[in-house]
C-alpha positions as CSV (number, residue, x, y, z in Angstrom):
1,X,121.5,269.7,85.3
2,X,123.5,268.0,82.6
3,X,126.9,269.4,81.6
4,X,127.2,271.1,78.2
5,X,130.5,269.3,77.7
6,X,132.5,272.6,77.3
7,X,133.5,272.8,81.0
8,X,136.6,271.0,82.1
9,X,135.5,268.9,85.0
10,X,139.0,268.5,86.4
11,X,141.6,271.2,86.8
12,X,145.2,270.6,88.0
13,X,147.0,273.7,89.3
14,X,150.3,272.6,87.8
15,X,148.7,272.9,84.3
16,X,147.7,276.5,84.9
17,X,150.0,279.6,84.5
18,X,150.1,282.5,86.9
19,X,149.0,285.9,85.7
20,X,150.4,289.1,87.1
21,X,147.8,291.4,88.6
22,X,148.8,294.4,90.8
23,X,152.4,294.7,92.1
24,X,153.1,291.7,94.4
25,X,149.9,290.0,93.4
26,X,149.4,287.0,91.0
27,X,146.4,284.8,90.2
28,X,145.3,281.6,88.5
29,X,141.8,281.0,87.2
30,X,141.1,277.6,88.7
31,X,137.9,276.9,86.8
32,X,134.9,278.6,85.3
33,X,131.8,278.4,83.1
34,X,129.7,281.4,82.1
35,X,127.9,281.6,85.5
36,X,130.7,280.7,88.0
37,X,134.4,281.3,88.4
38,X,137.0,280.4,91.1
39,X,140.4,282.2,91.2
40,X,143.4,281.7,93.4
41,X,145.1,285.0,94.3
42,X,148.5,285.1,96.0
43,X,149.8,288.3,97.7
44,X,153.2,289.2,99.0
45,X,153.2,291.1,102.3
46,X,152.4,294.7,101.7
47,X,150.7,294.1,98.3
48,X,147.4,295.8,97.7
49,X,144.3,294.8,95.8
50,X,143.1,298.3,95.3
51,X,139.5,299.3,96.1
52,X,137.3,298.7,93.0
53,X,133.8,297.6,91.9
54,X,132.4,295.2,89.4
55,X,129.0,293.8,88.6
56,X,129.7,290.3,89.9
57,X,128.7,288.8,93.2
58,X,131.9,287.6,95.0
59,X,132.7,285.5,98.0
60,X,136.3,285.2,99.2
61,X,138.0,282.7,101.5
62,X,141.3,283.5,103.2
63,X,143.3,280.3,102.6
64,X,146.4,281.7,104.3
65,X,147.9,285.0,105.7
66,X,146.2,288.0,107.2
67,X,144.5,290.8,105.2
68,X,143.0,294.1,106.0
69,X,139.7,293.9,104.0
70,X,137.5,296.8,103.0
71,X,133.9,296.2,101.8
72,X,131.5,299.0,101.3
73,X,133.5,301.4,103.5
74,X,133.8,299.0,106.4
75,X,137.2,297.5,107.4
76,X,138.3,294.4,109.3
77,X,141.3,292.2,109.6
78,X,140.7,288.6,108.4
79,X,143.0,285.6,108.8
80,X,143.2,282.0,107.6
81,X,139.7,280.4,107.5
82,X,137.8,283.7,107.4
83,X,135.8,284.9,104.5
84,X,133.9,288.0,103.1
85,X,131.1,288.6,100.7
86,X,130.8,291.4,98.2
87,X,127.4,292.4,96.6
88,X,127.5,293.5,93.0
89,X,128.7,297.1,92.6
90,X,130.0,297.4,96.2
91,X,133.5,299.0,96.5
92,X,136.0,296.6,98.0
93,X,139.8,295.9,98.3
94,X,142.4,294.2,100.4
95,X,145.9,294.8,101.8
96,X,148.1,291.9,102.6
97,X,149.5,292.2,106.2
98,X,151.7,289.2,105.5
99,X,152.2,286.8,102.6
100,X,148.9,285.1,101.9
101,X,146.4,283.6,99.5
102,X,142.7,284.3,98.8
103,X,140.3,282.1,96.9
104,X,137.7,284.2,95.0
105,X,134.5,282.9,93.7
106,X,132.5,285.1,91.2
107,X,129.0,284.9,89.8
108,X,128.8,285.3,86.9
109,X,132.3,284.5,85.6
110,X,134.8,287.5,85.2
111,X,135.0,287.7,81.4
112,X,137.7,290.4,81.9
113,X,140.0,287.8,83.5
114,X,139.5,285.5,80.6
115,X,140.1,288.2,77.9
116,X,143.5,289.0,79.4
117,X,144.7,285.4,78.9
118,X,144.1,285.5,75.1
119,X,146.9,286.6,72.8
Protein backbone atom coordinates (compact mmCIF):
# COMPACT_ATOMS: atom_id res chain seq x y z
CA UNK A 1 0.00 0.00 0.00
CA UNK A 2 1.33 3.42 -0.94
CA UNK A 3 1.63 6.11 1.76
CA UNK A 4 -0.74 9.06 1.51
CA UNK A 5 2.15 11.40 2.35
CA UNK A 6 0.40 12.77 5.45
CA UNK A 7 2.06 10.31 7.83
CA UNK A 8 5.43 11.24 9.31
CA UNK A 9 7.64 8.25 8.48
CA UNK A 10 10.21 9.06 11.19
CA UNK A 11 9.49 10.14 14.75
CA UNK A 12 12.20 11.25 17.17
CA UNK A 13 11.19 11.10 20.82
CA UNK A 14 13.12 14.27 21.66
CA UNK A 15 10.84 16.19 19.26
CA UNK A 16 7.73 15.12 21.19
CA UNK A 17 6.29 16.64 24.34
CA UNK A 18 4.99 14.66 27.31
CA UNK A 19 1.30 14.96 28.11
CA UNK A 20 0.04 14.49 31.66
CA UNK A 21 -2.54 11.72 32.06
CA UNK A 22 -3.53 10.46 35.54
CA UNK A 23 -1.50 11.44 38.63
CA UNK A 24 2.00 9.99 38.23
CA UNK A 25 1.36 9.07 34.58
CA UNK A 26 2.55 10.81 31.42
CA UNK A 27 2.48 9.84 27.75
CA UNK A 28 3.84 10.62 24.28
CA UNK A 29 2.06 9.73 21.05
CA UNK A 30 4.95 8.18 19.11
CA UNK A 31 3.20 7.90 15.78
CA UNK A 32 -0.20 7.47 14.21
CA UNK A 33 -2.41 7.51 11.20
CA UNK A 34 -6.18 7.03 11.21
CA UNK A 35 -5.93 3.25 11.65
CA UNK A 36 -3.00 2.77 14.03
CA UNK A 37 -1.39 4.57 16.98
CA UNK A 38 1.58 3.86 19.25
CA UNK A 39 1.92 5.58 22.61
CA UNK A 40 4.67 5.52 25.26
CA UNK A 41 3.23 5.73 28.79
CA UNK A 42 5.46 6.23 31.85
CA UNK A 43 4.23 5.45 35.37
CA UNK A 44 5.65 6.36 38.76
CA UNK A 45 5.45 3.60 41.37
CA UNK A 46 1.93 3.50 42.80
CA UNK A 47 0.34 5.35 39.87
CA UNK A 48 -2.89 3.93 38.47
CA UNK A 49 -4.34 3.77 34.99
CA UNK A 50 -7.92 3.46 36.18
CA UNK A 51 -10.23 0.76 34.81
CA UNK A 52 -11.89 2.09 31.66
CA UNK A 53 -13.23 1.00 28.28
CA UNK A 54 -12.90 2.30 24.73
CA UNK A 55 -13.92 1.05 21.27
CA UNK A 56 -10.30 0.49 20.19
CA UNK A 57 -8.39 -2.78 19.98
CA UNK A 58 -5.25 -2.46 22.14
CA UNK A 59 -2.05 -4.40 22.67
CA UNK A 60 0.41 -3.28 25.33
CA UNK A 61 4.07 -4.20 25.81
CA UNK A 62 5.72 -3.78 29.21
CA UNK A 63 8.98 -2.03 28.36
CA UNK A 64 10.08 -1.71 32.00
CA UNK A 65 8.77 -2.08 35.55
CA UNK A 66 6.09 -4.32 37.03
CA UNK A 67 2.35 -3.74 36.74
CA UNK A 68 -0.78 -5.29 38.16
CA UNK A 69 -2.96 -5.52 35.07
CA UNK A 70 -6.71 -6.05 34.99
CA UNK A 71 -8.44 -7.08 31.74
CA UNK A 72 -12.07 -8.11 31.69
CA UNK A 73 -12.14 -8.75 35.46
CA UNK A 74 -9.02 -10.97 35.43
CA UNK A 75 -5.80 -9.77 37.11
CA UNK A 76 -2.15 -10.69 36.70
CA UNK A 77 1.25 -9.15 37.44
CA UNK A 78 3.28 -8.43 34.33
CA UNK A 79 6.95 -7.43 34.08
CA UNK A 80 9.44 -6.24 31.46
CA UNK A 81 8.95 -8.16 28.22
CA UNK A 82 5.35 -9.22 28.93
CA UNK A 83 2.27 -7.96 27.10
CA UNK A 84 -1.52 -7.96 27.19
CA UNK A 85 -4.31 -7.60 24.66
CA UNK A 86 -7.60 -5.75 25.14
CA UNK A 87 -10.60 -6.41 22.90
CA UNK A 88 -12.78 -3.37 22.03
CA UNK A 89 -15.12 -2.42 24.88
CA UNK A 90 -13.44 -4.65 27.48
CA UNK A 91 -12.79 -3.00 30.89
CA UNK A 92 -9.07 -2.76 31.69
CA UNK A 93 -6.57 -0.86 33.83
CA UNK A 94 -3.13 -1.05 35.41
CA UNK A 95 -1.40 -0.20 38.68
CA UNK A 96 2.36 0.41 38.70
CA UNK A 97 4.06 -1.73 41.34
CA UNK A 98 7.30 0.15 40.57
CA UNK A 99 8.40 2.86 38.14
CA UNK A 100 7.82 1.58 34.64
CA UNK A 101 6.89 2.17 31.03
CA UNK A 102 4.22 0.69 28.76
CA UNK A 103 4.03 0.85 24.97
CA UNK A 104 0.37 0.92 23.86
CA UNK A 105 -0.73 0.23 20.29
CA UNK A 106 -4.31 1.06 19.29
CA UNK A 107 -6.47 0.26 16.29
CA UNK A 108 -7.95 2.56 15.14
CA UNK A 109 -6.02 5.60 16.41
CA UNK A 110 -7.24 7.25 19.65
CA UNK A 111 -8.66 10.49 18.30
CA UNK A 112 -9.32 11.58 21.91
CA UNK A 113 -5.54 11.60 22.55
CA UNK A 114 -4.99 13.83 19.51
CA UNK A 115 -7.76 16.31 20.42
CA UNK A 116 -6.17 16.95 23.82
CA UNK A 117 -2.98 18.11 22.10
CA UNK A 118 -4.72 20.89 20.12
CA UNK A 119 -5.02 24.39 21.68
